[in-house]
PADRENRO-810205 format. One record per residue: residue number from 0; residue in three letters; z, x, y of N, C-alpha, C in turn. Coordinates in steps of 0.2 Angstrom, whole numbers. Layout:
N
(bakol NUM ALA (Z X Y) (Z X Y) (Z X Y))
...
# end
This chain:
68
(bakol 0 UNK (-1 3 -7) (1 0 1) (-1 6 5))
(bakol 1 UNK (4 10 7) (4 13 12) (-3 16 13))
(bakol 2 UNK (-5 18 9) (-10 21 10) (-18 17 15))
(bakol 3 UNK (-17 10 9) (-22 6 12) (-20 5 18))
(bakol 4 UNK (-14 8 24) (-14 6 31) (-16 10 33))
(bakol 5 UNK (-13 18 31) (-18 25 33) (-27 22 33))
(bakol 6 UNK (-29 21 31) (-34 20 31) (-37 16 35))
(bakol 7 UNK (-34 9 36) (-35 5 40) (-34 7 49))
(bakol 8 UNK (-30 10 50) (-28 15 54) (-32 21 60))
(bakol 9 UNK (-36 23 52) (-39 30 56) (-46 28 56))
(bakol 10 UNK (-46 18 51) (-53 16 55) (-55 12 61))
(bakol 11 UNK (-47 10 64) (-46 8 69) (-45 15 73))
(bakol 12 UNK (-43 19 72) (-43 25 79) (-51 29 79))
(bakol 13 UNK (-54 27 75) (-61 30 75) (-65 25 78))
(bakol 14 UNK (-67 18 76) (-68 13 83) (-65 15 90))
(bakol 15 UNK (-59 18 93) (-59 16 99) (-61 25 102))
(bakol 16 UNK (-62 27 96) (-63 33 99) (-71 33 101))
(bakol 17 UNK (-74 31 97) (-83 29 98) (-82 24 105))
(bakol 18 UNK (-79 21 105) (-78 14 112) (-76 18 118))
(bakol 19 UNK (-74 22 115) (-72 28 120) (-78 33 122))
(bakol 20 UNK (-82 32 119) (-89 40 121) (-94 35 126))
(bakol 21 UNK (-92 28 120) (-98 22 127) (-96 21 135))
(bakol 22 UNK (-89 20 133) (-88 20 141) (-86 24 146))
(bakol 23 UNK (-89 33 143) (-89 37 147) (-95 36 147))
(bakol 24 UNK (-98 35 142) (-109 39 145) (-108 33 154))
(bakol 25 UNK (-104 26 149) (-108 22 154) (-106 23 160))
(bakol 26 UNK (-101 24 161) (-95 28 168) (-100 30 171))
(bakol 27 UNK (-103 36 166) (-105 43 172) (-114 40 173))
(bakol 28 UNK (-115 36 171) (-122 33 171) (-121 29 178))
(bakol 29 UNK (-116 26 177) (-115 22 183) (-112 24 190))
(bakol 30 UNK (-110 31 188) (-109 36 194) (-117 39 196))
(bakol 31 UNK (-120 39 193) (-124 42 193) (-131 37 198))
(bakol 32 UNK (-129 29 197) (-134 26 199) (-131 24 207))
(bakol 33 UNK (-123 25 208) (-121 25 217) (-122 33 219))
(bakol 34 UNK (-122 38 216) (-125 44 220) (-132 43 222))
(bakol 35 UNK (-137 38 218) (-144 37 218) (-142 32 225))
(bakol 36 UNK (-141 27 228) (-137 23 231) (-137 27 238))
(bakol 37 UNK (-131 26 236) (-129 33 244) (-131 35 247))
(bakol 38 UNK (-135 40 242) (-140 45 245) (-145 43 249))
(bakol 39 UNK (-150 35 249) (-152 29 249) (-151 30 256))
(bakol 40 UNK (-142 27 254) (-140 26 262) (-140 28 268))
(bakol 41 UNK (-140 33 264) (-137 39 273) (-146 40 275))
(bakol 42 UNK (-152 40 272) (-158 39 277) (-159 33 276))
(bakol 43 UNK (-157 28 275) (-157 20 278) (-156 19 283))
(bakol 44 UNK (-159 13 288) (-158 8 291) (-151 9 293))
(bakol 45 UNK (-146 3 299) (-141 2 297) (-140 -2 293))
(bakol 46 UNK (-145 -8 292) (-144 -15 292) (-145 -14 283))
(bakol 47 UNK (-149 -8 279) (-149 -7 275) (-143 -3 273))
(bakol 48 UNK (-141 1 277) (-137 3 274) (-130 1 274))
(bakol 49 UNK (-130 -4 280) (-124 -11 275) (-127 -13 267))
(bakol 50 UNK (-130 -15 265) (-131 -16 260) (-133 -12 255))
(bakol 51 UNK (-131 -7 254) (-134 0 250) (-123 1 248))
(bakol 52 UNK (-121 -1 252) (-115 5 255) (-110 -4 249))
(bakol 53 UNK (-112 -10 250) (-108 -15 247) (-112 -14 239))
(bakol 54 UNK (-117 -12 237) (-119 -12 233) (-116 -5 230))
(bakol 55 UNK (-112 -1 232) (-109 5 230) (-104 3 227))
(bakol 56 UNK (-101 -1 234) (-95 -2 233) (-94 -10 226))
(bakol 57 UNK (-98 -11 223) (-99 -19 216) (-98 -13 211))
(bakol 58 UNK (-104 -8 212) (-105 -4 207) (-98 2 204))
(bakol 59 UNK (-95 5 211) (-89 8 208) (-83 3 207))
(bakol 60 UNK (-84 -5 207) (-79 -8 204) (-79 -9 195))
(bakol 61 UNK (-86 -9 195) (-88 -11 187) (-84 -3 186))
(bakol 62 UNK (-85 5 187) (-86 7 185) (-73 9 181))
(bakol 63 UNK (-73 7 190) (-64 4 188) (-64 -4 181))
(bakol 64 UNK (-66 -4 181) (-67 -10 175) (-68 -5 167))
(bakol 65 UNK (-72 -2 166) (-71 4 160) (-69 6 157))
(bakol 66 UNK (-62 7 162) (-55 10 160) (-54 17 158))
(bakol 67 UNK (-62 18 164) (-63 26 159) (-58 32 166))
# end
């Protein structure tokens, strides 16, 4: 019975490790998108810049929800 519990816990930890790696990749991808948006904002007019900064803020919020 104990061996069964150990195996189940190992499976659970392996799944969590995989999920963490996926979330880290998602976070890195979102960070790159944020950087691109912010670079575009620097060269944009005032109106476009405000909209772009709002998008970057939303994306940063999503990065925070990833738990990474």
